[in-house]
Backbone as a ProteinNet text record, in pm:
[ID]
protein_1_A
[PRIMARY]
XXXXXXXXXXXXXXXXXXXXXXXXXXXXXXXXXXXXXXXXXXXXXXXXXXXXXXXXXXXXXXXXXXXXXXXXXXXXXXXXXXXXXXXXXXXXXXXXXXXXXXXXXXXXXXXXXXXXXXXXXXXXXXXXXXXXXXXXXXXXXXXXXXXXXXXXXXXXXXXXXXXXXXXXXXXXXXX
[TERTIARY]
-2382.8	-2294.8	-2201.9	-2259.8	-2179.4	-2058.2	-2077.3	-1967.6	-1859.5	-1903.8	-1808.2	-1734.4	-1806.8	-1740.8	-1639.5	-1684.4	-1595.9	-1471.3	-1495.3	-1379.9	-1292.2	-1355.9	-1276.1	-1198.1	-1271.3	-1209.8	-1095.6	-1118	-1013.7	-893.3	-928.7	-821.8	-747	-821.2	-756.9	-677.3	-731	-653.5	-526.3	-539	-421.3	-321	-370.6	-281.6	-219.7	-301.9	-249.7	-146.1	-174.1	-78.8	51.9	37.1	157.1	225	144.8	197.5	294.8	256.4	351.3	480.7	467.9	590.5	678.2	616.8	697.4	749.2	665.8	713.7	816.6	799.3	898	1031.2	1023.1	1148.7	1207.6	1121.8	1175.4	1227.2	1166.1	1217.3	1354.2	1367.5	1496.6	1602	1564.2	1659.4	1675.8	1571.3	1571.7	1676.7	1671.1	1771.8	1912.3	1923.3	2054.8	2108	2021.8	2062.7	2093.5	2009.3	2033	2163	2187.5	2311.7	2432.9	2419.7	2529.9	2555.3	2445.9	2461.2	2526.2	2486.2	2546.9	2695.1	2725.7	2866.1	2945.6	2887.3	2955.6	2973.6	2870.3	2877.4	2985.1	2996	3098.8	3237.6	3245.8	3375.4	3437.5	3356.3	3409.8	3503.2	3458.7	3553.2	3672.1	3648.6	3759.8	3864.3	3815.9	3909	3985	3914	3979.6	4082.6	4047.7	4141.5	4263.9	4242.4	4355.3	4445.8	4385.7	4464	4542.9	4477.5	4546.5	4660.3	4637	4741	4859.3	4830.3	4937.7	5018.1	4949.7	5018.1	5106.7	5052.7	5129.8	5252.6	5234.8	5348.3	5452.7	5407.2	5499.8	5576.3	5506.2	5570.5	5673.4	5633.9	5725.8	5848.6	5826.9	5939.1	6028.5	5966.3	6044	6128.2	6068.5	6142.8	6259.6	6232.5	6338	6451.5	6414.6	6516.4	6597.7	6528.9	6599.7	6692.8	6647.7	6734.1	6859.1	6842.1	6958	7051	6992.5	7073.9	7148.3	7079.7	7146.9	7262.2	7238	7344.1	7462.7	7434.4	7542.1	7623.7	7556.2	7629.2	7717	7660.7	7737.8	7858.4	7837.8	7947.8	8053.1	8006.8	8098.4	8184.5	8121.6	8197	8298.1	8255.3	8346.7	8463.9	8436.6	8544.5	8642.7	8590.9	8678.5	8764.9	8702	8776.9	8882.9	8849.5	8947.7	9063.1	9031.9	9136.8	9229.9	9173.1	9256.1	9342.8	9285.7	9363.9	9481.6	9455.6	9563	9671.1	9629.7	9726.5	9809.9	9745.4	9818.9	9918.3	9875.2	9964.8	10084.7	10061.5	10171.7	10265.2	10207.8	10290.7	10376.3	10318.9	10395.6	10509.3	10483.8	10589.8	10703.1	10665.6	10767	10845.4	10780.7	10844.3	10877.9	10944.7	10980.2	11085.4	11166.7	11275	11224.4	11116.9	11066.7	10913.7	10857.5	10712	10642.3	10515.1	10437.1	10422	10418.6	10405.8	10271.9	10277.5	10156.6	10060.8	10113.5	10028.6	9952.6	10011.2	9943.9	9841.5	9877.8	9793.3	9668	9677.1	9563.1	9439.4	9447.7	9327.7	9278.4	9372.7	9336.4	9261.8	9309	9242.9	9102.1	9088.2	8954.5	8861.7	8915.9	8837.5	8792	8883.7	8850.2	8746.2	8765.3	8669.1	8531.6	8529	8400.9	8333.7	8410.2	8353.2	8300.6	8375.7	8329.6	8200.6	8194.7	8071.9	7953.5	7977.7	7871.6	7824.6	7919.9	7886.8	7798.4	7835.3	7756.9	7616.7	7606.7	7475.3	7387.6	7445.5	7368.3	7321	7409.8	7370.5	7259.5	7274	7169	7036.4	7043.2	6922.1	6854.4	6932.6	6872.5	6813.5	6876.2	6819.8	6686.1	6678.3	6550.4	6444.3	6484.4	6388.8	6338.6	6428	6387.1	6290	6317.8	6227.5	6091.6	6088.6	5960.2	5884.5	5954.2	5886.2	5838.3	5903.4	5856.1	5730.3	5717.9	5599.7	5476	5490.8	5377.9	5427.3	5334.5	5370.2	5424.1	5532.4	5595.5	5504.9	5513.8	5435.9	5512.2	5435.8	5497.4	5588.7	5547.4	5630.2	5762.9	5764.6	5888.7	5984.3	5931.4	6015.4	6077.5	5999.4	6053.1	6160.5	6138.4	6239	6363.2	6342	6451.1	6535.8	6471.6	6543.3	6619.5	6560.2	6628.5	6750.8	6738.9	6853.2	6965.6	6929.8	7030	7106.1	7033.5	7098.6	7188	7138.9	7217.2	7346	7337.6	7457.5	7554.7	7503.5	7590.5	7663.2	7590.1	7653.6	7759	7728.6	7822.2	7949.9	7934.4	8051.8	8135.9	8069.4	8141.8	8213.3	8147.9	8209.8	8334.2	8326.6	8442.4	8554.6	8516.5	8614.8	8688.2	8611.8	8673.4	8763.3	8717.6	8796.2	8930.2	8927.4	9051.8	9146.3	9096.2	9183.4	9230	9147.7	9189.4	9305	9288.9	9394.5	9523.2	9512	9631.7	9696.8	9615.4	9669.2	9731.3	9661.8	9709.5	9840.4	9849.8	9969.4	10087.9	10066.1	10177.4	10212	10118.2	10150.6	10222.5	10206.3	10273.8	10416.9	10452.8	10590	10681.3
1518.8	1499.2	1383.4	1292.4	1177.1	1215.4	1304.8	1349.9	1414.8	1490.8	1554.2	1449.9	1351.6	1246.9	1174.3	1149.2	1079.8	1164	1289.4	1373.6	1388.1	1393.7	1395.7	1267.3	1163	1032.8	1022.6	1075.6	1072.3	1154.9	1269.2	1353.1	1282.3	1221.6	1154.3	1035.1	965.1	856.2	909.9	1022.3	1081.9	1121.2	1178.1	1215.5	1092.7	987.4	865.4	802.2	811.6	755.6	833.6	963.9	1046.7	1028.2	1012	1001	886.3	765.3	657.1	678.4	731.6	753.3	856.7	964	1066.4	1015.9	939.4	886.5	776.9	701.2	598.1	662.7	770.6	836.4	904.5	958.7	1019.7	913.1	794	684.6	641	640.5	602.3	707.7	834.5	940.6	959.5	941	963.9	882.9	749.3	671.8	700.3	722.4	751.3	882.2	982.6	1110.7	1094.6	1020.5	997.9	921.2	821.9	744.8	831.5	917.7	1009.9	1103.2	1151.3	1240.2	1166.2	1040.8	961.6	938.1	907	885.2	1013.5	1126.4	1254.5	1287	1260.9	1286.8	1200.5	1077.4	988	1026.6	1078.3	1112.9	1237.2	1330.2	1455.1	1427.5	1350.5	1323	1237.9	1148.2	1066	1151.9	1246	1335.9	1421.4	1468.9	1548.9	1465	1340.5	1251.2	1224.4	1204.8	1182.2	1304.9	1422.7	1545.9	1563.2	1535	1544.8	1444	1323.4	1220	1263	1320.4	1368.9	1477.9	1567.1	1673.7	1615.5	1519.9	1456.4	1386.3	1314	1244.5	1346.3	1457.4	1562.5	1621.4	1643.8	1698.5	1600.1	1473.9	1371.5	1360.2	1361.5	1353.3	1476.6	1593.5	1716.2	1711.1	1661.1	1647.4	1552	1439.1	1339.1	1397.9	1467.1	1528.5	1631.6	1713.8	1815.2	1752.1	1644.9	1577.9	1523.5	1468	1418.2	1532.9	1645.4	1761.6	1818	1824.2	1871.2	1778.3	1649.3	1551.9	1568.8	1594.2	1614.5	1739.1	1847.2	1969.5	1945.4	1882.1	1854.7	1767.1	1664.4	1575.6	1651.5	1737.5	1816.7	1907.4	1974	2059.7	1979.3	1864.3	1778.9	1733.5	1701.3	1660.9	1775.5	1896.7	2012.1	2034.7	2031	2054.1	1946.8	1821.5	1712.3	1730	1765.9	1784.8	1898.9	2005.9	2118.6	2079.3	2007.2	1959.2	1875.2	1785	1699.5	1783.3	1882.2	1967.7	2048	2099.2	2175.9	2085.7	1964.7	1868.6	1838.8	1815.6	1789.4	1909.5	2028.7	2149.2	2167.6	2141	2154.8	2053.5	1932.3	1829.6	1869.1	1921.5	1959.1	2082.3	2172	2298.3	2300.6	2200	2195.6	2300	2338.5	2433.1	2577.2	2608.8	2746.8	2745.4	2851	2856.4	2877.4	2844	2862.5	3011.3	3041.9	3179.5	3238.3	3354.3	3420.2	3457.8	3501.5	3539	3417.9	3301.7	3178.4	3133.6	3146.3	3094.2	3177.8	3309.9	3396.4	3361.2	3353.1	3316.2	3175	3087.5	2950	2945.6	3023.2	3028.4	3087.1	3192.8	3250.3	3147.9	3075.9	2973.9	2863.9	2814.2	2708.8	2760.7	2882.4	2940.7	2950.9	2997.3	3011.1	2874.6	2774.7	2640.4	2585	2608.3	2560.9	2631.4	2762.8	2837.5	2787.1	2766.3	2713	2576.4	2492.8	2358.3	2367.9	2453.9	2470.3	2522.2	2623.5	2678.7	2573.6	2494.8	2392.4	2284.4	2240	2136.8	2189.9	2315.1	2374.9	2384.3	2429.8	2444.4	2310.2	2209.3	2077.6	2018	2044.2	1995.4	2062.8	2193.5	2264	2210.2	2182.1	2127.8	1991.4	1908.2	1774.9	1784.8	1875.8	1888.5	1941.1	2030	2077.2	1963.9	1882.9	1774.5	1667.5	1654.1	1559.1	1610.3	1743	1800.6	1783.6	1788.6	1777.1	1770	1761.2	1748.3	1880	1873.3	1993.9	2060	2191.8	2264.7	2270.3	2287.7	2296.1	2417.7	2529.3	2649.7	2627.3	2547.7	2516.8	2441.8	2351.3	2273.1	2363.6	2458.7	2551.4	2639.8	2684.9	2765.6	2681.4	2558.4	2464.5	2449.4	2428.9	2413.9	2542.2	2657.2	2784.6	2799	2756.5	2759.4	2670.2	2553	2459.4	2523.1	2585.7	2651.2	2766	2843.6	2956.7	2908.2	2803.5	2749.2	2694.4	2627	2576.1	2690.2	2798.2	2913.8	2975.9	2982.6	3039.6	2956.5	2825.4	2736.1	2755.6	2758.4	2776.5	2910.9	3016	3148.8	3150.8	3090.7	3085.5	3000.9	2893.1	2805.2	2880.3	2950.6	3029.6	3138.7	3203.6	3310	3257.1	3142.2	3083.3	3053.6	2989.3	2952.6	3074.5	3177.9	3301.5	3363.4	3370.9	3429.7	3348.4	3217.3	3132.8	3151.4	3149.5	3163.8	3302.7	3403.8	3540.9	3559.9	3501.6	3514.9	3445.7	3322.5	3246.9	3291.1	3346.9	3392	3526.4	3602.3	3732.2	3719.1	3604.1	3587.6	3523.6
-423.6	-314.2	-337.9	-400.5	-429.4	-512	-597.5	-679.7	-593.8	-499.5	-409.7	-327.2	-281.7	-206.1	-292.5	-412.8	-503.8	-531	-553.9	-581.5	-456.7	-340.3	-218.3	-205	-232.7	-223.3	-322.8	-440.3	-541.6	-494.7	-437.1	-385.6	-273.3	-186.4	-75.8	-124.9	-229.3	-287.3	-350.7	-415.1	-476.9	-369.1	-263.9	-153.8	-90	-76.2	-17.6	-109.5	-239	-334.2	-328.6	-316.4	-306.5	-171.3	-72.2	62.9	80.2	44.1	64.6	-12	-133.5	-209.2	-140	-98	-32.5	101.6	172.9	299.6	276.5	168.8	137.9	103.3	22.9	-10.9	111.6	198.1	319	413.5	409.6	490.6	439.2	305.4	248.8	281.2	271.2	300.7	451	522.9	666.9	739.3	732	803.3	752.7	622.3	566.9	625.2	629.1	687	834.6	902.5	1044.7	1065.1	980.8	989.7	963.3	860.9	831.1	948.9	1008.7	1124	1240.1	1259.7	1366.7	1339.9	1214.7	1177.7	1196.7	1148.4	1166	1313.9	1391.5	1534.9	1600	1555.9	1610.5	1560.4	1437.4	1378.8	1441.5	1485.7	1541.1	1659	1760.1	1869.1	1825.1	1729.1	1679.7	1609.8	1527.9	1459.4	1560.5	1661.8	1765.9	1841	1869.5	1939	1852.3	1722	1630.1	1626.2	1617.7	1613.6	1743.6	1856.4	1985.7	1993.7	1942.6	1943.2	1856.9	1739.7	1653.2	1723.8	1792.9	1865.8	1975	2048.7	2156.6	2100.7	1990.4	1927.8	1882.7	1825.7	1784.1	1901.1	2011.7	2131.3	2186.1	2195.5	2247.4	2157.5	2026	1932.1	1945.1	1961	1979.8	2106	2213.8	2340.1	2321.7	2255.8	2234	2149.9	2041.4	1955.6	2032.8	2113	2190.6	2292.7	2356.5	2454.1	2386	2266.6	2191.8	2154.7	2112.2	2076	2197	2312.3	2433.8	2468.5	2459.9	2490.9	2397	2269.2	2171.8	2204.8	2243.3	2278.4	2400.9	2501.6	2623.6	2591	2510.1	2471.5	2391.5	2303	2221.2	2309.2	2405.9	2497.8	2578.4	2626.8	2703.9	2617.2	2491.5	2400.2	2376.8	2354.2	2335.2	2458.8	2575.6	2699.8	2721.5	2693.5	2707.4	2610.4	2486.9	2386.3	2426.3	2477.4	2519.8	2639.1	2733.6	2848.5	2802.4	2708.6	2655.9	2589.2	2511.1	2442.3	2542.3	2644.3	2746.2	2818.3	2851.1	2917.1	2828.1	2699	2605.2	2594.7	2587.3	2577.7	2702.7	2817.1	2942.3	2948	2899.7	2898.3	2804.4	2687.7	2588.5	2632.2	2700.9	2739.8	2888.5	2935.5	3078.3	3113.3	3015.5	3043.2	3053.6	2987.4	2993.7	3008.3	3065.7	3083.9	2949.2	2947	2823.9	2793.9	2665.7	2619.5	2665.6	2730.5	2783	2669.9	2557.2	2443.6	2389.5	2404.2	2360.9	2465.2	2591.6	2700.4	2725.3	2707.4	2736.8	2654.1	2521	2443.7	2476.5	2502.2	2536.3	2669.8	2765.7	2897.1	2884	2801.3	2778.2	2714.1	2617.5	2546.9	2642.9	2723.7	2820.8	2919.2	2969	3064.2	2999.7	2875.9	2805.7	2787.5	2747.5	2730.3	2862.6	2969.9	3101.5	3143.6	3118.8	3150.8	3068.5	2939.9	2853.8	2902.8	2936.4	2984.8	3108.9	3201.5	3324.4	3292.7	3205.7	3169.6	3103.3	3015	2944.3	3040.7	3127.6	3225.2	3315.3	3363	3447.1	3371.8	3248.1	3167	3141.9	3109.5	3083.4	3210.7	3324.9	3452	3480.4	3454.7	3474.3	3379.7	3254.3	3157.1	3201.7	3253.3	3299.9	3416	3508.2	3623.6	3579.9	3480.1	3426.8	3360.3	3282.7	3211.5	3308	3423.7	3523.7	3592.4	3606.3	3669.8	3583.1	3457.1	3365.8	3224.5	3134.6	2994.1	2941.8	2867.5	2814.2	2711.2	2706.7	2608.4	2476.9	2369.5	2236.9	2230.2	2289	2285.3	2356.3	2461.7	2533.1	2442.4	2363.4	2273	2167.7	2115.7	2016.2	2078.1	2201.1	2270.3	2294.5	2336.6	2360.4	2234.3	2121.4	1994.3	1960.9	1989.8	1968	2056.7	2181.5	2273.6	2223.3	2175.5	2123.5	2008.2	1916.2	1802.2	1848.5	1945.5	1996.1	2062.2	2142.9	2207.5	2102.9	2001.6	1895	1825.2	1793.6	1729	1820.6	1948.8	2045.9	2053.5	2057.4	2061.1	1935.8	1820.5	1693.9	1689.7	1737.3	1736.9	1825.7	1942.7	2032.2	1972.7	1909.1	1845.5	1733.8	1649.9	1541.8	1598.7	1706.4	1769	1818.9	1884.5	1934.6	1818.9	1715.1	1603.5	1525.6	1520.9	1456.1	1534.7	1667.8	1750.8	1741	1741.5	1730.3	1593.7	1489.2	1353.8	1337.1	1384	1371.3	1448.8	1566.7	1648	1582.1	1532.8	1475.2	1333.6	1261.2	1126	1129.5	1237.4	1246.6	1298.1	1354.5	1405.7	1306.4
[MASK]
+++++++++++++++++++++++++++++++++++++++++++++++++++++++++++++++++++++++++++++++++++++++++++++++++++++++++++++++++++++++++++++++++++++++++++++++++++++++++++++++++++++++++++++++

C-alpha cells in the first residue's frame, strides 16, 4: 500500500508541479487576455465615436461648401443682371433717336427673365435648406442633392449665357 501511496503522492506531486506552471502561465495569459478584452471593449465605443465625429465633420464641411457655392451662384446671377442693366441703360442713352432693335431685345429679355427666375428659385431653395438645417442636423443625402442642384443651376446658367451670346453673334454676323 505504501507503494500505492507513494505513487499517488508522486502523481499528485507531478500534478502539483504541473499545476503551478500551468496556472502561472494561465495567470500570465489571463490578465493579459482580460486586459486586451478590456482595451478592445473600451476601443469599440471610441472607434464608433471617432467615426461619428468624422461623419459629422464631413457633413458640416459639406454644408459649409454648399452654402459658399450657393452664395457664389447668387452673386454670379446678380452680377449678370447688373451688367445687363448697365448695358441696356447705355444702349438707351446712345439710341435716343430710335428705339432698340426688337430682334436684339427679345433674346436679351428672355435671358434676363430666365436669370431672374433662376435667382428666385435659388433664393427660395436656399431659404428652405436653411430652415431645414435649423430644425435639425442635415442629412448626408441632402448635402449630395444640394451639390447636385448647385451643379445643375450652374449648367443652366452657362447654357442660357451661351444661348444669348450665340443669338447675338448669329444676329450680328448675318447682317
